[in-house]
LUMKESE-543837 format. One record per residue (C-alpha): chain; x negated, y negated, z; residue in three letters; residue number from 0. Coordinates in nm, 3 decimals, always signed. Example, Ala and Ser with C-alpha at 12.3 -4.5 7.8 and 13.67 -1.06 7.14 Angstrom:
+---+---------+---------+---------+-----+-----+
: c :      c1 :      c2 :      c3 :   r :   k :
+---+---------+---------+---------+-----+-----+
: A :  -1.230 :  +0.450 :  +0.780 : ALA :   0 :
: A :  -1.367 :  +0.106 :  +0.714 : SER :   1 :
+---+---------+---------+---------+-----+-----+
This chain:
+---+---------+---------+---------+-----+-----+
: c :      c1 :      c2 :      c3 :   r :   k :
+---+---------+---------+---------+-----+-----+
: A :  +3.479 :  +2.989 :  +2.267 : MET :   0 :
: A :  +3.291 :  +2.766 :  +2.512 : ASN :   1 :
: A :  +2.917 :  +2.766 :  +2.443 : THR :   2 :
: A :  +2.625 :  +2.666 :  +2.664 : ILE :   3 :
: A :  +2.386 :  +2.418 :  +2.508 : SER :   4 :
: A :  +2.013 :  +2.483 :  +2.527 : ALA :   5 :
: A :  +1.968 :  +2.126 :  +2.647 : ILE :   6 :
: A :  +1.926 :  +2.073 :  +3.019 : ASN :   7 :
: A :  +2.164 :  +1.809 :  +3.151 : ALA :   8 :
: A :  +1.962 :  +1.517 :  +3.287 : LYS :   9 :
: A :  +2.146 :  +1.244 :  +3.474 : CYS :  10 :
: A :  +1.835 :  +1.026 :  +3.455 : SER :  11 :
: A :  +1.859 :  +1.026 :  +3.074 : GLN :  12 :
: A :  +2.236 :  +0.983 :  +3.043 : CYS :  13 :
: A :  +2.370 :  +0.655 :  +2.910 : SER :  14 :
: A :  +2.680 :  +0.691 :  +3.132 : PHE :  15 :
: A :  +2.499 :  +0.752 :  +3.462 : LYS :  16 :
: A :  +2.621 :  +0.415 :  +3.596 : ARG :  17 :
: A :  +2.977 :  +0.552 :  +3.582 : LEU :  18 :
: A :  +2.912 :  +0.896 :  +3.725 : CYS :  19 :
: A :  +2.736 :  +1.055 :  +4.024 : LEU :  20 :
: A :  +2.399 :  +0.900 :  +3.943 : ALA :  21 :
: A :  +2.517 :  +0.543 :  +3.996 : GLN :  22 :
: A :  +2.281 :  +0.340 :  +4.218 : SER :  23 :
: A :  +2.041 :  +0.629 :  +4.281 : LEU :  24 :
: A :  +1.671 :  +0.545 :  +4.279 : ASP :  25 :
: A :  +1.419 :  +0.743 :  +4.075 : GLU :  26 :
: A :  +1.357 :  +0.996 :  +4.351 : ALA :  27 :
: A :  +1.731 :  +1.048 :  +4.393 : GLY :  28 :
: A :  +1.778 :  +1.100 :  +4.021 : LEU :  29 :
: A :  +1.505 :  +1.365 :  +4.019 : VAL :  30 :
: A :  +1.680 :  +1.556 :  +4.299 : ARG :  31 :
: A :  +2.017 :  +1.530 :  +4.124 : LEU :  32 :
: A :  +1.865 :  +1.648 :  +3.796 : ASP :  33 :
: A :  +1.738 :  +1.960 :  +3.973 : GLU :  34 :
: A :  +2.089 :  +2.088 :  +4.050 : ILE :  35 :
: A :  +2.262 :  +1.996 :  +3.723 : ILE :  36 :
: A :  +2.306 :  +2.299 :  +3.498 : GLY :  37 :
: A :  +2.315 :  +2.325 :  +3.123 : LYS :  38 :
: A :  +2.546 :  +2.129 :  +2.902 : ARG :  39 :
: A :  +2.853 :  +2.315 :  +2.782 : ARG :  40 :
: A :  +3.014 :  +2.252 :  +2.447 : ARG :  41 :
: A :  +3.394 :  +2.280 :  +2.448 : VAL :  42 :
: A :  +3.568 :  +2.280 :  +2.113 : LEU :  43 :
: A :  +3.889 :  +2.095 :  +2.041 : ARG :  44 :
: A :  +4.197 :  +2.252 :  +2.209 : ASP :  45 :
: A :  +3.981 :  +2.487 :  +2.420 : GLU :  46 :
: A :  +4.017 :  +2.505 :  +2.797 : ARG :  47 :
: A :  +3.723 :  +2.415 :  +3.015 : LEU :  48 :
: A :  +3.901 :  +2.580 :  +3.308 : TYR :  49 :
: A :  +4.253 :  +2.702 :  +3.389 : ARG :  50 :
: A :  +4.491 :  +2.634 :  +3.676 : VAL :  51 :
: A :  +4.442 :  +2.894 :  +3.949 : GLY :  52 :
: A :  +4.089 :  +2.983 :  +3.839 : GLN :  53 :
: A :  +3.835 :  +2.999 :  +4.127 : PRO :  54 :
: A :  +3.664 :  +2.664 :  +4.176 : PHE :  55 :
: A :  +3.285 :  +2.681 :  +4.155 : THR :  56 :
: A :  +3.178 :  +2.379 :  +3.951 : LYS :  57 :
: A :  +3.248 :  +2.018 :  +3.876 : LEU :  58 :
: A :  +3.201 :  +1.895 :  +3.522 : TYR :  59 :
: A :  +3.077 :  +1.554 :  +3.410 : ALA :  60 :
: A :  +3.198 :  +1.457 :  +3.063 : VAL :  61 :
: A :  +2.889 :  +1.385 :  +2.853 : HIS :  62 :
: A :  +3.083 :  +1.303 :  +2.540 : PHE :  63 :
: A :  +3.434 :  +1.362 :  +2.410 : GLY :  64 :
: A :  +3.776 :  +1.348 :  +2.573 : HIS :  65 :
: A :  +3.983 :  +1.587 :  +2.787 : PHE :  66 :
: A :  +4.333 :  +1.606 :  +2.923 : LYS :  67 :
: A :  +4.426 :  +1.770 :  +3.253 : THR :  68 :
: A :  +4.770 :  +1.926 :  +3.269 : ALA :  69 :
: A :  +4.994 :  +2.178 :  +3.440 : HIS :  70 :
: A :  +5.349 :  +2.305 :  +3.393 : LEU :  71 :
: A :  +5.628 :  +2.160 :  +3.606 : ASN :  72 :
: A :  +5.914 :  +2.364 :  +3.750 : ARG :  73 :
: A :  +6.106 :  +2.334 :  +3.424 : GLN :  74 :
: A :  +5.814 :  +2.486 :  +3.234 : GLY :  75 :
: A :  +5.728 :  +2.154 :  +3.068 : GLU :  76 :
: A :  +5.371 :  +2.032 :  +3.034 : GLN :  77 :
: A :  +5.284 :  +1.744 :  +3.265 : ARG :  78 :
: A :  +4.963 :  +1.564 :  +3.181 : ILE :  79 :
: A :  +4.798 :  +1.418 :  +3.489 : THR :  80 :
: A :  +4.498 :  +1.241 :  +3.336 : SER :  81 :
: A :  +4.280 :  +1.178 :  +3.034 : PHE :  82 :
: A :  +3.905 :  +1.192 :  +3.097 : ALA :  83 :
: A :  +3.623 :  +1.045 :  +2.892 : MET :  84 :
: A :  +3.244 :  +1.008 :  +2.908 : SER :  85 :
: A :  +3.102 :  +0.954 :  +3.255 : GLY :  86 :
: A :  +3.403 :  +1.094 :  +3.442 : GLU :  87 :
: A :  +3.425 :  +1.407 :  +3.658 : LEU :  88 :
: A :  +3.656 :  +1.701 :  +3.601 : LEU :  89 :
: A :  +3.749 :  +1.964 :  +3.857 : GLY :  90 :
: A :  +3.788 :  +1.754 :  +4.172 : LEU :  91 :
: A :  +4.134 :  +1.903 :  +4.227 : SER :  92 :
: A :  +3.974 :  +2.235 :  +4.314 : GLY :  93 :
: A :  +3.780 :  +2.116 :  +4.616 : ILE :  94 :
: A :  +4.062 :  +2.140 :  +4.867 : GLY :  95 :
: A :  +4.203 :  +2.483 :  +4.781 : THR :  96 :
: A :  +3.909 :  +2.654 :  +4.614 : GLY :  97 :
: A :  +4.119 :  +2.689 :  +4.297 : LEU :  98 :
: A :  +4.145 :  +2.455 :  +4.002 : TYR :  99 :
: A :  +4.480 :  +2.278 :  +4.025 : GLY : 100 :
: A :  +4.530 :  +2.220 :  +3.654 : CYS : 101 :
: A :  +4.409 :  +2.309 :  +3.306 : ASP : 102 :
: A :  +4.137 :  +2.094 :  +3.148 : ALA : 103 :
: A :  +4.165 :  +2.096 :  +2.768 : VAL : 104 :
: A :  +3.934 :  +1.928 :  +2.517 : ALA : 105 :
: A :  +4.109 :  +1.676 :  +2.291 : LEU : 106 :
: A :  +3.817 :  +1.691 :  +2.047 : GLU : 107 :
: A :  +3.483 :  +1.870 :  +2.027 : ASP : 108 :
: A :  +3.327 :  +1.765 :  +2.357 : SER : 109 :
: A :  +3.038 :  +1.836 :  +2.590 : GLU : 110 :
: A :  +3.017 :  +1.851 :  +2.968 : VAL : 111 :
: A :  +2.739 :  +1.884 :  +3.223 : CYS : 112 :
: A :  +2.790 :  +2.164 :  +3.475 : GLU : 113 :
: A :  +2.750 :  +2.073 :  +3.842 : ILE : 114 :
: A :  +2.748 :  +2.377 :  +4.077 : PRO : 115 :
: A :  +2.952 :  +2.257 :  +4.373 : TYR : 116 :
: A :  +2.772 :  +2.460 :  +4.639 : GLU : 117 :
: A :  +2.436 :  +2.310 :  +4.539 : ARG : 118 :
: A :  +2.591 :  +1.965 :  +4.517 : LEU : 119 :
: A :  +2.729 :  +2.002 :  +4.871 : GLY : 120 :
: A :  +2.380 :  +2.070 :  +5.007 : THR : 121 :
: A :  +2.244 :  +1.766 :  +4.826 : LEU : 122 :
: A :  +2.527 :  +1.543 :  +4.948 : LEU : 123 :
: A :  +2.440 :  +1.629 :  +5.308 : ALA : 124 :
: A :  +2.081 :  +1.515 :  +5.249 : ASP : 125 :
: A :  +2.156 :  +1.200 :  +5.049 : MET : 126 :
: A :  +2.398 :  +0.951 :  +5.208 : PRO : 127 :
: A :  +2.388 :  +0.726 :  +4.901 : GLN : 128 :
: A :  +2.500 :  +1.012 :  +4.679 : LEU : 129 :
: A :  +2.767 :  +1.106 :  +4.933 : MET : 130 :
: A :  +2.905 :  +0.751 :  +4.920 : MET : 131 :
: A :  +2.922 :  +0.760 :  +4.540 : GLN : 132 :
: A :  +3.091 :  +1.100 :  +4.545 : PHE : 133 :
: A :  +3.351 :  +0.975 :  +4.793 : HIS : 134 :
: A :  +3.408 :  +0.671 :  +4.573 : ARG : 135 :
: A :  +3.478 :  +0.894 :  +4.273 : LEU : 136 :
: A :  +3.717 :  +1.108 :  +4.477 : MET : 137 :
: A :  +3.892 :  +0.794 :  +4.602 : SER : 138 :
: A :  +3.939 :  +0.676 :  +4.243 : GLN : 139 :
: A :  +4.100 :  +1.009 :  +4.158 : GLU : 140 :
: A :  +4.341 :  +0.979 :  +4.450 : ILE : 141 :
: A :  +4.428 :  +0.620 :  +4.357 : LEU : 142 :
: A :  +4.496 :  +0.722 :  +3.997 : ARG : 143 :
: A :  +4.744 :  +0.984 :  +4.113 : GLU : 144 :
: A :  +4.913 :  +0.740 :  +4.351 : GLN : 145 :
: A :  +4.929 :  +0.466 :  +4.088 : ALA : 146 :
: A :  +5.084 :  +0.701 :  +3.834 : ALA : 147 :
: A :  +5.361 :  +0.790 :  +4.078 : MET : 148 :
: A :  +5.421 :  +0.440 :  +4.215 : LEU : 149 :
: A :  +5.392 :  +0.230 :  +3.902 : PHE : 150 :
: A :  +5.506 :  +0.459 :  +3.622 : LEU : 151 :
: A :  +5.810 :  +0.562 :  +3.820 : GLY : 152 :
: A :  +5.923 :  +0.201 :  +3.850 : ASN : 153 :
: A :  +5.820 :  +0.068 :  +3.510 : MET : 154 :
: A :  +6.026 :  +0.030 :  +3.198 : ALA : 155 :
: A :  +5.910 :  +0.237 :  +2.903 : ALA : 156 :
: A :  +5.739 :  -0.052 :  +2.721 : GLU : 157 :
: A :  +5.555 :  -0.148 :  +3.040 : GLN : 158 :
: A :  +5.423 :  +0.206 :  +3.074 : ARG : 159 :
: A :  +5.282 :  +0.204 :  +2.722 : LEU : 160 :
: A :  +5.134 :  -0.145 :  +2.764 : ALA : 161 :
: A :  +4.965 :  -0.028 :  +3.085 : THR : 162 :
: A :  +4.827 :  +0.277 :  +2.909 : PHE : 163 :
: A :  +4.680 :  +0.083 :  +2.615 : LEU : 164 :
: A :  +4.528 :  -0.190 :  +2.830 : LEU : 165 :
: A :  +4.377 :  +0.069 :  +3.060 : ASN : 166 :
: A :  +4.216 :  +0.253 :  +2.770 : LEU : 167 :
: A :  +4.076 :  -0.078 :  +2.645 : ALA : 168 :
: A :  +3.925 :  -0.151 :  +2.987 : THR : 169 :
: A :  +3.767 :  +0.192 :  +3.017 : ARG : 170 :
: A :  +3.613 :  +0.177 :  +2.670 : TYR : 171 :
: A :  +3.470 :  -0.166 :  +2.750 : ALA : 172 :
: A :  +3.309 :  -0.022 :  +3.065 : GLN : 173 :
: A :  +3.128 :  +0.224 :  +2.838 : ARG : 174 :
: A :  +2.995 :  -0.041 :  +2.603 : GLY : 175 :
: A :  +3.254 :  +0.016 :  +2.330 : PHE : 176 :
: A :  +3.506 :  -0.224 :  +2.182 : SER : 177 :
: A :  +3.784 :  -0.329 :  +2.417 : SER : 178 :
: A :  +4.017 :  -0.408 :  +2.130 : SER : 179 :
: A :  +3.961 :  -0.143 :  +1.860 : ALA : 180 :
: A :  +3.948 :  +0.229 :  +1.938 : PHE : 181 :
: A :  +4.092 :  +0.562 :  +1.833 : GLN : 182 :
: A :  +4.369 :  +0.733 :  +2.025 : LEU : 183 :
: A :  +4.217 :  +1.075 :  +2.090 : ARG : 184 :
: A :  +4.541 :  +1.206 :  +2.234 : MET : 185 :
: A :  +4.857 :  +1.282 :  +2.038 : SER : 186 :
: A :  +5.180 :  +1.088 :  +2.079 : ARG : 187 :
: A :  +5.324 :  +1.398 :  +2.244 : GLU : 188 :
: A :  +5.040 :  +1.395 :  +2.499 : ASP : 189 :
: A :  +5.088 :  +1.024 :  +2.566 : ILE : 190 :
: A :  +5.456 :  +1.090 :  +2.626 : GLY : 191 :
: A :  +5.381 :  +1.381 :  +2.860 : ALA : 192 :
: A :  +5.155 :  +1.151 :  +3.062 : PHE : 193 :
: A :  +5.390 :  +0.853 :  +3.070 : LEU : 194 :
: A :  +5.707 :  +1.054 :  +3.126 : GLY : 195 :
: A :  +5.853 :  +0.960 :  +2.786 : LEU : 196 :
: A :  +5.962 :  +1.155 :  +2.479 : THR : 197 :
: A :  +5.751 :  +1.161 :  +2.165 : ILE : 198 :
: A :  +6.034 :  +0.974 :  +1.991 : GLU : 199 :
: A :  +6.015 :  +0.696 :  +2.252 : SER : 200 :
: A :  +5.638 :  +0.668 :  +2.209 : ILE : 201 :
: A :  +5.672 :  +0.642 :  +1.831 : SER : 202 :
: A :  +5.944 :  +0.375 :  +1.862 : ARG : 203 :
: A :  +5.744 :  +0.173 :  +2.113 : LEU : 204 :
: A :  +5.427 :  +0.184 :  +1.905 : LEU : 205 :
: A :  +5.628 :  +0.068 :  +1.604 : ALA : 206 :
: A :  +5.777 :  -0.215 :  +1.812 : ARG : 207 :
: A :  +5.437 :  -0.326 :  +1.940 : PHE : 208 :
: A :  +5.307 :  -0.320 :  +1.582 : ARG : 209 :
: A :  +5.605 :  -0.515 :  +1.446 : ASN : 210 :
: A :  +5.562 :  -0.772 :  +1.725 : ASN : 211 :
: A :  +5.205 :  -0.827 :  +1.610 : GLY : 212 :
: A :  +5.060 :  -0.700 :  +1.937 : TRP : 213 :
: A :  +4.868 :  -0.409 :  +1.783 : ILE : 214 :
: A :  +4.752 :  -0.275 :  +1.450 : ARG : 215 :
: A :  +4.793 :  +0.101 :  +1.411 : LEU : 216 :
: A :  +4.685 :  +0.331 :  +1.128 : ALA : 217 :
: A :  +4.724 :  +0.698 :  +1.217 : ASN : 218 :
: A :  +4.529 :  +0.709 :  +1.546 : ARG : 219 :
: A :  +4.314 :  +0.400 :  +1.485 : ASP : 220 :
: A :  +4.447 :  +0.127 :  +1.709 : LEU : 221 :
: A :  +4.348 :  -0.238 :  +1.742 : GLU : 222 :
: A :  +4.484 :  -0.471 :  +2.009 : ILE : 223 :
: A :  +4.567 :  -0.800 :  +1.837 : LEU : 224 :
: A :  +4.741 :  -0.984 :  +2.121 : ASP : 225 :
: A :  +4.617 :  -0.874 :  +2.462 : ARG : 226 :
: A :  +4.800 :  -1.161 :  +2.634 : ALA : 227 :
: A :  +5.131 :  -1.035 :  +2.497 : ALA : 228 :
: A :  +5.062 :  -0.683 :  +2.625 : LEU : 229 :
: A :  +4.972 :  -0.822 :  +2.966 : GLU : 230 :
: A :  +5.290 :  -1.029 :  +2.971 : ALA : 231 :
: A :  +5.490 :  -0.718 :  +2.879 : CYS : 232 :
: A :  +5.317 :  -0.529 :  +3.159 : LEU : 233 :
: A :  +5.384 :  -0.800 :  +3.417 : ALA : 234 :
: A :  +5.758 :  -0.788 :  +3.353 : GLY : 235 :
: A :  +5.972 :  -0.922 :  +3.633 : SER : 236 :
: A :  +5.809 :  -0.730 :  +3.918 : ALA : 237 :
: A :  +5.460 :  -0.873 :  +3.892 : GLY : 238 :
: A :  +5.154 :  -0.721 :  +3.733 : GLN : 239 :
: A :  +5.010 :  -0.407 :  +3.897 : PRO : 240 :
: A :  +4.638 :  -0.354 :  +3.933 : ARG : 241 :
: A :  +4.520 :  -0.195 :  +3.611 : LEU : 242 :
: A :  +4.210 :  -0.043 :  +3.764 : GLU : 243 :
: A :  +4.430 :  +0.186 :  +3.974 : LEU : 244 :
: A :  +4.593 :  +0.343 :  +3.674 : LEU : 245 :
: A :  +4.291 :  +0.506 :  +3.511 : ALA : 246 :
: A :  +4.468 :  +0.723 :  +3.257 : ALA : 247 :
+---+---------+---------+---------+-----+-----+
């Protein structure tokens, strides 16, 4: 069951504030943002932070851990729309309709900061700098969705996986972690559901990348050994897409 931490969420004290709403705010702005942030919520592995169709009342900033967002397609199959990590917002899909548009599920024991949307809306009206940052985060979300449709739909299977791995590497580097060695928090089945590939295809491609000497893989511990080769695979014959658009 989700539990509320006794610790108040403080953007001013968060090591990932440069990636989230607090980016570029001065000290006075951080104090005002801190005033509306609720408690931190612990979400255990495989638990839902929110469900599709649930009334939208809050955004959630990932403090630590990883999440996937997903919904069922018309065939009743799970479609994963994104993977979120520290410093990223969850729940933006609920703004337009007042209902969450997907499930958000923890891939490991994680923690989020609750952001009551009504209080945030009042603050956005008073703080143009915060409004600009919020719009930037929403724009990134839209671009991710567009990139997934445009690029993944036209890419060969190995290009999709190369894109995914390089994007993860870039995002970890932005958070001060290694850009070449990291753990895959999501299962092969989840990766396949995001990339539109079967779990068998993901396993074969990972084995091929490993045999080519592009990666080292032990269970979920992955190391990129030849980034140039992955980038060349990604480029293919159609030219290399912009990686920053495909934030997994």
